[in-house]
DRENPADO-221849 format. One line per 5 residues: number of its first residue (from 1); for each residue x, y, z of N, C-alpha, C. Coordinates in steps of 0.1 Angstrom, whole numbers, plus 5000, padded with zeros to 4 digits. Example, Ala and Ser with C-alpha at 12.3 -4.5 7.8 and 13.67 -1.06 7.14 Angstrom:
<koltis>
1	5132 4943 5078 5123 4955 5078 5132 4967 5078 | 5128 4978 5071 5137 4989 5071 5129 5000 5079
</koltis>
This chain:
<koltis>
1	4836 4863 5051 4833 4866 5036 4843 4875 5026 | 4842 4866 5015 4854 4871 5004 4847 4883 4994 | 4854 4897 4991 4848 4903 4983 4854 4899 4968 | 4844 4897 4958 4849 4901 4943 4849 4908 4935 | 4862 4917 4938 4870 4932 4936 4859 4935 4921
6	4858 4923 4913 4851 4925 4896 4839 4925 4898 | 4832 4924 4904 4818 4922 4900 4809 4934 4893 | 4815 4945 4896 4811 4958 4893 4814 4960 4882 | 4822 4954 4871 4827 4957 4859 4812 4955 4850 | 4811 4964 4838 4801 4962 4833 4804 4946 4824
11	4793 4942 4815 4798 4927 4807 4810 4932 4796 | 4804 4941 4789 4810 4947 4778 4826 4949 4780 | 4827 4956 4795 4839 4955 4799 4851 4944 4799 | 4843 4934 4804 4852 4924 4812 4849 4917 4798 | 4836 4914 4790 4841 4907 4778 4853 4903 4769
16	4859 4916 4766 4868 4917 4755 4879 4927 4759 | 4887 4922 4755 4903 4932 4757 4899 4938 4747 | 4908 4954 4753 4907 4965 4746 4921 4963 4741 | 4927 4969 4734 4942 4970 4729 4947 4983 4722 | 4955 4990 4731 4960 5002 4724 4974 5001 4720
21	4981 5010 4716 4994 5011 4710 5004 4998 4715 | 4996 4991 4710 5002 4969 4715 5000 4970 4728 | 4990 4976 4736 4991 4969 4750 4978 4962 4750 | 4975 4950 4750 4960 4946 4756 4958 4950 4770 | 4945 4950 4774 4937 4952 4785 4927 4949 4786
26	4929 4939 4798 4916 4929 4801 4914 4927 4817 | 4904 4924 4821 4897 4925 4837 4903 4908 4838 | 4913 4910 4854 4911 4899 4858 4903 4895 4868 | 4899 4882 4875 4887 4880 4885 4894 4867 4893 | 4908 4868 4890 4913 4857 4895 4923 4863 4907
31	4918 4859 4920 4927 4864 4933 4942 4854 4934 | 4943 4845 4924 4958 4838 4923 4967 4845 4915 | 4957 4847 4903 4966 4855 4895 4972 4870 4901 | 4962 4877 4907 4969 4887 4911 4980 4886 4923 | 4976 4878 4925 4987 4877 4939 5004 4877 4930
36	5002 4865 4920 5015 4860 4916 5025 4875 4907 | 5013 4884 4906 5014 4895 4900 5021 4903 4908 | 5017 4903 4919 5022 4912 4924 5036 4908 4936 | 5035 4893 4935 5048 4886 4935 5059 4889 4930 | 5054 4890 4918 5067 4892 4902 5070 4905 4903
41	5065 4919 4907 5069 4929 4905 5078 4935 4915 | 5085 4944 4909 5099 4948 4912 5097 4957 4921 | 5088 4960 4925 5084 4974 4937 5067 4974 4935 | 5062 4971 4946 5046 4970 4948 5041 4981 4953 | 5027 4982 4958 5024 4994 4964 5011 4987 4972
46	5008 4989 4984 4997 4988 4991 4981 4988 4984 | 4978 5001 4977 4963 5000 4974 4963 4993 4961 | 4974 4987 4960 4972 4977 4944 4969 4963 4948 | 4976 4962 4958 4973 4946 4965 4954 4939 4962 | 4958 4931 4964 4941 4924 4963 4932 4925 4974
51	4939 4924 4985 4930 4929 5001 4926 4941 5001 | 4935 4948 5001 4933 4958 5001 4921 4969 4988 | 4920 4964 4980 4911 4964 4967 4897 4961 4970 | 4898 4946 4981 4886 4943 4982 4880 4948 4999 | 4890 4955 5008 4886 4965 5016 4882 4976 5011
56	4890 4983 5001 4880 4997 4996 4865 4992 4993 | 4868 4978 4983 4852 4976 4982 4840 4974 4990 | 4848 4969 5005 4837 4969 5016 4834 4985 5019 | 4844 4989 5015 4838 5005 5024 4832 5013 5010 | 4828 5011 5003 4817 5017 4992 4829 5019 4978
61	4838 5013 4978 4844 5017 4965 4845 5005 4956 | 4836 5006 4944 4834 4991 4938 4848 4995 4933 | 4853 4980 4926 4866 4980 4921 4870 4969 4911 | 4877 4972 4898 4879 4964 4892 4898 4959 4892 | 4902 4951 4886 4914 4947 4885 4921 4948 4867
66	4923 4949 4862 4934 4950 4848 4947 4949 4849 | 4947 4940 4836 4957 4933 4836 4965 4937 4821 | 4973 4942 4818 4980 4950 4808 4991 4942 4804 | 4989 4938 4789 5000 4928 4785 5002 4932 4769 | 5014 4927 4766 5024 4927 4753 5027 4916 4747
71	5023 4910 4739 5029 4901 4731 5024 4886 4741 | 5013 4891 4745 5006 4880 4756 5014 4880 4769 | 5022 4885 4774 5025 4884 4785 5022 4896 4795 | 5020 4898 4807 5016 4910 4811 5030 4915 4813 | 5024 4934 4813 5036 4942 4815 5031 4951 4829
76	5024 4949 4835 5018 4958 4842 5002 4956 4848 | 4996 4962 4859 4986 4958 4866 4983 4968 4871 | 4966 4973 4874 4962 4981 4881 4947 4976 4886 | 4946 4985 4899 4933 4981 4907 4924 4996 4905 | 4917 4994 4899 4907 5006 4896 4896 5007 4904
81	4894 5017 4911 4881 5020 4918 4874 5031 4914 | 4861 5028 4920 4846 5039 4910 4842 5046 4925 | 4840 5057 4919 4837 5064 4928 4823 5068 4927 | 4810 5065 4936 4800 5071 4934 4795 5076 4944 | 4784 5088 4937 4774 5094 4949 4762 5097 4943
86	4753 5090 4961 4736 5089 4955 4733 5082 4944 | 4743 5069 4940 4739 5064 4930 4745 5067 4917 | 4753 5077 4916 4755 5081 4900 4771 5081 4902 | 4774 5070 4888 4790 5070 4892 4797 5079 4887 | 4810 5088 4894 4812 5105 4894 4827 5103 4883
91	4837 5092 4890 4851 5089 4884 4854 5072 4888 | 4867 5072 4882 4876 5061 4878 4889 5066 4890 | 4897 5058 4899 4906 5061 4905 4918 5049 4909 | 4928 5053 4905 4940 5045 4907 4951 5051 4911 | 4955 5043 4925 4961 5050 4939 4976 5044 4938
96	4985 5050 4936 4996 5039 4937 5001 5033 4925 | 4997 5035 4913 4993 5023 4901 4995 5032 4890 | 4992 5024 4880 4999 5009 4876 5013 5006 4881 | 5009 4994 4887 5023 4987 4886 5031 4980 4877 | 5043 4986 4871 5050 4978 4860 5061 4967 4867
101	5057 4959 4858 5070 4946 4863 5077 4944 4854 | 5087 4959 4847 5098 4959 4841 5106 4967 4852 | 5117 4963 4857 5121 4971 4869 5129 4984 4861 | 5136 4980 4852 5138 4998 4840 5135 4995 4830 | 5116 5003 4829 5110 5004 4821 5117 5017 4807
106	5115 5013 4796 5121 5022 4787 5110 5035 4786 | 5111 5042 4779 5104 5058 4781 5088 5055 4771 | 5094 5047 4763 5085 5044 4752 5072 5032 4758 | 5081 5023 4767 5068 5016 4773 5062 5021 4787 | 5067 5030 4791 5059 5037 4801 5049 5045 4795
111	5051 5051 4781 5040 5062 4770 5032 5048 4769 | 5034 5034 4767 5023 5025 4758 5017 5022 4770 | 5020 5021 4782 5014 5020 4796 5002 5028 4799 | 5007 5041 4802 5000 5048 4806 4989 5054 4795 | 4992 5056 4784 4981 5055 4774 4975 5042 4769
116	4977 5035 4777 4966 5019 4772 4953 5025 4784 | 4960 5026 4798 4952 5032 4808 4943 5040 4809 | 4949 5050 4798 4934 5063 4799 4928 5065 4790 | 4932 5054 4781 4921 5047 4769 4912 5040 4775 | 4913 5031 4786 4906 5021 4788 4899 5026 4803
121	4900 5038 4806 4893 5040 4820 4894 5056 4828 | 4902 5065 4814 4901 5078 4818 4897 5089 4807 | 4888 5085 4800 4880 5092 4792 4868 5093 4795 | 4858 5105 4784 4845 5109 4789 4840 5096 4790 | 4835 5089 4779 4827 5074 4778 4831 5066 4790
126	4841 5067 4796 4847 5058 4805 4845 5062 4822 | 4841 5079 4824 4845 5085 4833 4858 5092 4836 | 4860 5105 4840 4874 5108 4840 4885 5097 4851 | 4895 5098 4851 4902 5091 4863 4909 5099 4865 | 4911 5101 4881 4919 5103 4887 4933 5095 4894
131	4942 5101 4889 4949 5086 4890 4970 5096 4897 | 4974 5087 4911 4985 5088 4912 4993 5078 4909 | 5002 5084 4898 5008 5070 4893 5021 5065 4900 | 5023 5054 4898 5034 5046 4906 5046 5044 4898 | 5051 5060 4898 5063 5061 4894 5072 5072 4902
136	5084 5075 4901 5090 5081 4909 5093 5096 4905 | 5091 5104 4914 5089 5120 4908 5102 5124 4900 | 5100 5122 4888 5113 5131 4881 5110 5138 4873 | 5115 5148 4865 5110 5154 4856 5107 5148 4840 | 5119 5135 4839 5114 5130 4830 5098 5122 4829
141	5095 5115 4841 5086 5110 4842 5071 5118 4842 | 5074 5127 4851 5064 5141 4847 5060 5149 4831 | 5072 5147 4822 5072 5148 4807 5063 5137 4804 | 5066 5124 4805 5059 5114 4800 5048 5114 4798 | 5041 5120 4816 5028 5120 4819 5019 5132 4811
146	5026 5140 4809 5021 5150 4800 5017 5145 4783 | 5029 5138 4780 5031 5133 4769 5020 5121 4764 | 5014 5112 4773 5003 5102 4773 4989 5110 4774 | 4988 5121 4774 4977 5132 4780 4973 5137 4790 | 4981 5132 4804 4973 5134 4815 4976 5149 4818
151	4968 5152 4829 4967 5166 4831 4970 5166 4846 | 4982 5174 4849 4985 5173 4870 4976 5183 4877 | 4972 5174 4883 4955 5185 4896 4968 5188 4905 | 4979 5183 4908 4986 5190 4921 5003 5181 4920 | 5009 5190 4925 5020 5180 4931 5026 5170 4943
156	5015 5176 4952 5015 5163 4964 5015 5148 4962 | 5027 5145 4973 5024 5130 4965 5025 5121 4978 | 5025 5109 4971 5029 5101 4983 5044 5098 4985 | 5052 5101 4999 5061 5100 5001 5065 5088 5010 | 5073 5081 5011 5076 5072 5022 5095 5066 5019
161	5090 5055 5024 5107 5049 5028 5109 5033 5029 | 5117 5028 5024 5120 5015 5022 5133 5006 5029 | 5130 4997 5035 5141 4991 5042 5142 4975 5038 | 5157 4971 5031 5161 4963 5027 5162 4953 5041 | 5153 4944 5043 5151 4935 5058 5159 4919 5049
166	5166 4921 5036 5169 4905 5034 5181 4907 5033 | 5188 4913 5042 5205 4913 5044 5204 4909 5063 | 5213 4899 5068 5216 4895 5081 5210 4902 5092 | 5207 4894 5100 5199 4906 5116 5208 4915 5121 | 5217 4912 5119 5235 4921 5123 5235 4932 5114
171	5234 4931 5097 5233 4945 5094 5221 4952 5094 | 5211 4944 5096 5197 4955 5094 5200 4965 5113 | 5205 4955 5119 5203 4965 5134 5214 4976 5133 | 5228 4971 5122 5239 4981 5127 5232 4991 5114 | 5225 4991 5110 5222 5003 5099 5212 5012 5100
176	5205 5012 5114 5197 5021 5123 5205 5029 5127 | 5199 5043 5131 5205 5054 5136 5209 5047 5156 | 5220 5054 5161 5222 5050 5174 5207 5051 5182 | 5204 5064 5176 5192 5065 5189 5180 5055 5186 | 5179 5048 5179 5166 5040 5169 5173 5029 5182
181	5183 5019 5182 5190 5013 5188 5188 5013 5203 | 5193 5025 5206 5196 5029 5218 5182 5025 5230 | 5170 5031 5219 5155 5032 5225 5152 5019 5225 | 5152 5013 5214 5146 4996 5211 5154 4987 5225 | 5168 4990 5227 5174 4981 5244 5168 4985 5253
186	5163 4999 5254 5153 5009 5264 5142 4996 5268 | 5133 4997 5257 5125 4987 5258 5126 4974 5266 | 5135 4971 5256 5138 4955 5263 5140 4952 5274 | 5149 4964 5280 5158 4963 5297 5143 4967 5303 | 5132 4972 5301 5120 4976 5308 5111 4960 5308
191	5112 4953 5306 5109 4940 5305 5098 4938 5294 | 5097 4946 5282 5084 4948 5274 5084 4934 5267 | 5073 4928 5263 5072 4912 5254 5065 4913 5244 | 5067 4905 5235 5060 4910 5221 5051 4899 5217 | 5038 4899 5217 5030 4894 5210 5029 4897 5196
196	5026 4884 5185 5020 4885 5170 5011 4877 5169 | 4997 4883 5164 4988 4877 5161 4981 4878 5147 | 4975 4873 5141 4966 4872 5122 4951 4867 5129 | 4946 4865 5142 4932 4862 5143 4922 4875 5147 | 4915 4871 5140 4903 4883 5139 4899 4890 5149
201	4900 4885 5165 4897 4889 5176 4911 4903 5183 | 4921 4900 5174 4933 4907 5177 4933 4916 5168 | 4932 4918 5158 4926 4927 5142 4919 4938 5150 | 4904 4932 5158 4898 4942 5162 4901 4948 5175 | 4907 4944 5184 4910 4951 5193 4925 4963 5183
206	4928 4958 5172 4936 4971 5168 4932 4980 5165 | 4920 4978 5156 4906 4986 5149 4899 4993 5161 | 4899 4990 5173 4891 5000 5186 4904 5008 5190 | 4914 5006 5188 4923 5013 5192 4929 5026 5181 | 4925 5019 5169 4925 5026 5157 4915 5041 5158
211	4904 5036 5163 4894 5045 5156 4895 5054 5170 | 4896 5052 5184 4901 5061 5196 4913 5067 5193 | 4925 5062 5189 4932 5072 5181 4928 5087 5175 | 4923 5082 5164 4918 5094 5151 4910 5100 5161 | 4901 5096 5171 4892 5103 5179 4901 5112 5186
216	4908 5109 5194 4917 5119 5203 4927 5124 5199 | 4928 5124 5186 4939 5130 5183 4936 5140 5164 | 4918 5137 5165 4916 5143 5156 4918 5143 5142 | 4921 5132 5136 4925 5129 5124 4916 5122 5115 | 4918 5117 5103 4913 5107 5100 4919 5097 5087
221	4916 5087 5090 4925 5072 5082 4916 5065 5081 | 4925 5053 5076 4917 5037 5068 4908 5037 5078 | 4892 5036 5075 4882 5035 5079 4881 5020 5079 | 4873 5021 5094 4875 5004 5097 4867 4991 5091 | 4857 4996 5079 4850 4991 5071 4863 4985 5061
226	4872 4995 5059 4882 4989 5047 4895 4981 5057 | 4896 4983 5070 4908 4975 5074 4898 4957 5078 | 4890 4959 5077 4879 4945 5079 4880 4939 5068 | 4873 4948 5055 4873 4941 5045 4892 4934 5039 | 4899 4940 5044 4914 4939 5037 4921 4923 5042
231	4914 4925 5060 4917 4914 5065 4909 4898 5060 | 4898 4902 5059 4890 4889 5057 4890 4886 5044 | 4898 4891 5031 4903 4891 5021 4914 4886 5019 | 4924 4888 5031 4939 4883 5029 4941 4881 5040 | 4935 4870 5051 4934 4871 5069 4953 4863 5070
236	4957 4860 5068 4974 4856 5065 4985 4865 5064 | 4984 4878 5059 4987 4885 5054 4990 4899 5062 | 4980 4902 5068 4980 4912 5077 4982 4906 5092 | 4992 4910 5100 4995 4910 5113 4994 4922 5117 | 4989 4917 5132 4988 4925 5144 5004 4923 5154
241	5007 4935 5160 5023 4930 5169 5018 4944 5183 | 5021 4934 5192 5017 4942 5202 5028 4941 5213 | 5026 4951 5221 5039 4952 5232 5032 4949 5244 | 5036 4939 5251 5031 4939 5266 5041 4939 5274 | 5034 4948 5287 5040 4949 5297 5029 4943 5310
246	5036 4936 5315 5034 4927 5327 5015 4919 5324 | 5019 4913 5310 5012 4909 5298 4996 4918 5293 | 4997 4926 5297 4990 4940 5289 4994 4949 5277 | 4990 4951 5271 4989 4953 5255 4992 4967 5260 | 5000 4975 5256 5003 4991 5259 5005 4997 5242
251	5005 4991 5232 5009 4992 5218 5007 4986 5213 | 5005 4989 5197 5003 4978 5189 5006 4984 5175 | 5008 4976 5164 5009 4982 5152 5006 4969 5143 | 4997 4975 5135 4994 4960 5122 5003 4965 5105 | 5004 4955 5104 5014 4954 5093 5009 4944 5078
256	5006 4952 5068 5002 4939 5060 5011 4935 5047 | 5012 4926 5044 5024 4918 5037 5019 4915 5021 | 5021 4921 5012 5016 4920 4994 5030 4914 4987 | 5035 4909 4983 5043 4901 4974 5056 4900 4981 | 5065 4902 4980 5078 4901 4988 5081 4916 4996
261	5071 4925 4998 5070 4939 5005 5060 4936 5022 | 5061 4941 5028 5055 4943 5041 5056 4958 5046 | 5041 4966 5048 5038 4981 5048 5033 4983 5062 | 5039 4994 5068 5033 4998 5084 5017 5005 5082 | 5011 4999 5087 4997 5006 5082 4989 5012 5095
266	4987 5002 5105 4983 5014 5114 4984 5008 5133 | 4987 5020 5134 4996 5018 5148 4988 5029 5159 | 4992 5021 5172 4987 5033 5186 4996 5029 5197 | 4993 5039 5206 5011 5036 5218 5004 5047 5226 | 4996 5037 5237 4990 5042 5249 5003 5051 5256
271	5001 5054 5270 5011 5063 5277 5021 5048 5282 | 5016 5044 5285 5027 5034 5291 5035 5030 5283 | 5031 5029 5264 5041 5021 5261 5049 5030 5255 | 5041 5042 5254 5055 5055 5251 5066 5059 5258 | 5063 5055 5272 5071 5057 5284 5085 5048 5281
276	5082 5036 5279 5096 5026 5273 5097 5026 5256 | 5095 5036 5249 5096 5029 5235 5091 5024 5229 | 5077 5024 5228 5073 5007 5216 5074 5012 5208 | 5073 5022 5199 5080 5022 5186 5088 5016 5182 | 5102 5019 5188 5114 5015 5187 5112 5001 5185
281	5104 4995 5196 5109 4979 5198 5097 4972 5188 | 5087 4980 5185 5082 4969 5177 5083 4968 5164 | 5089 4982 5158 5092 4982 5144 5108 4970 5142 | 5111 4973 5154 5127 4962 5149 5118 4949 5150 | 5109 4945 5158 5105 4934 5161 5095 4931 5147
286	5091 4940 5143 5080 4936 5130 5093 4933 5117 | 5103 4939 5118 5111 4942 5109 5118 4925 5104 | 5122 4923 5123 5127 4904 5122 5118 4894 5118 | 5103 4896 5124 5092 4889 5120 5092 4890 5108 | 5088 4900 5098 5088 4896 5084 5097 4890 5075
291	5111 4890 5081 5122 4891 5074 5122 4872 5075 | 5117 4867 5091 5112 4852 5091 5107 4848 5081 | 5096 4854 5077 5084 4851 5069 5087 4857 5053 | 5101 4858 5049 5105 4859 5036 5102 4869 5031 | 5102 4879 5038 5094 4894 5033 5111 4902 5029
296	5107 4907 5021 5126 4910 5017 5124 4928 5021 | 5113 4935 5017 5116 4950 5023 5101 4950 5030 | 5108 4964 5036 5096 4967 5044 5092 4983 5044 | 5083 4984 5040 5077 5004 5037 5072 5009 5051 | 5080 5017 5056 5078 5024 5067 5066 5026 5069
301	5057 5030 5057 5040 5037 5059 5037 5050 5058 | 5044 5059 5048 5042 5073 5045 5053 5081 5054 | 5059 5092 5050 5068 5103 5057 5059 5116 5049 | 5055 5122 5062 5052 5135 5063 5062 5147 5069 | 5063 5162 5058 5075 5172 5064 5064 5175 5077
306	5075 5175 5086 5067 5183 5095 5062 5176 5108 | 5061 5164 5105 5051 5155 5114 5063 5146 5124 | 5060 5146 5137 5073 5140 5147 5070 5125 5142 | 5063 5120 5143 5065 5103 5135 5073 5098 5130 | 5073 5111 5123 5080 5110 5102 5097 5109 5112
311	5100 5119 5118 5110 5118 5123 5117 5110 5132 | 5104 5098 5137 5108 5087 5142 5111 5076 5135 | 5104 5080 5125 5107 5069 5113 5123 5069 5103 | 5125 5081 5107 5139 5084 5093 5152 5081 5104 | 5144 5080 5120 5158 5073 5125 5160 5059 5123
316	5151 5050 5115 5156 5037 5108 5166 5035 5098 | 5164 5049 5091 5172 5054 5081 5169 5046 5068 | 5158 5048 5065 5149 5041 5051 5155 5048 5043 | 5156 5039 5028 5158 5048 5017 5142 5056 5011 | 5146 5069 5014 5134 5074 5008 5129 5077 4993
321	5117 5077 4990 5113 5080 4977 5098 5087 4976 | 5096 5095 4968 5083 5099 4965 5080 5097 4950 | 5067 5097 4949 5060 5095 4936 5054 5107 4929 | 5049 5103 4919 5050 5115 4907 5036 5128 4910 | 5029 5128 4920 5019 5134 4923 5003 5130 4920
326	4997 5142 4916 4982 5133 4914 4978 5136 4897 | 4973 5131 4890 4969 5132 4879 4956 5133 4875 | 4951 5139 4865 4936 5136 4858 4938 5133 4845 | 4928 5127 4841 4926 5124 4823 4910 5120 4823 | 4907 5129 4809 4896 5130 4807 4891 5128 4795
</koltis>
């Protein structure tokens, strides 16, 4: 089943584009257009992917896709989610967006884009907007967001790291810490085998392990409905990597591709998998496989201060980044 993430747009919103500060804002209903925009983006983020928006729609967040243009050319795009409670629309949400198509935008350009977003989906008559901008956390970007009319809710933000996998395998391998390399080799010596799959049954296996993991460790993360909707909208872009011992899966990871980026999304490591350094084995093979599929950048899927798994991810020496926090527009 495919999800039309634009189906909840009011007719008057979808019918006529709005223009603010030289930026035209319109709704997109084309999956092909959205995927072309993501492929053209210098830096993308998973919550702005077509499939992820479909997954959020399936888990109860109606959504629409906005394309911002100047002079007839797209300059940015954003997935806008809408939160409902008891049938009442409460607020709009943009997570890690909008995505700018200019790799080095001027201050004026950033202001124009965020003012246009605010006017379209962040005023009293459109519902308040909660936004985690896809802007690096710098003093200048904080000042620009305030100048564009946004109010900072808190400074906590998405932090992660990215690895350039467009280099040769040898260069990529050498870029990791010696600890990471030694543990990946240890897994190979333990006769670990790799299985890569994109079928529905393998993904259901991953979802079941994800549910078990959340219960066992008492945390919340992506809902099964989101994960299923994501895969149904983009089955070829969602892969499951399993580590097998004696033919049985003892660890697994799910990776999502969007544009030229792939991001680690869900993982599970059983006791036998942890004994053979499954994380190192799988991460290395994930990057090798995604590189073979034409992906240029691998996102490690989030970093948290004081988290043991974050320390593991840092042994891959990703280039870390942090976004500009949480903001609101009224």
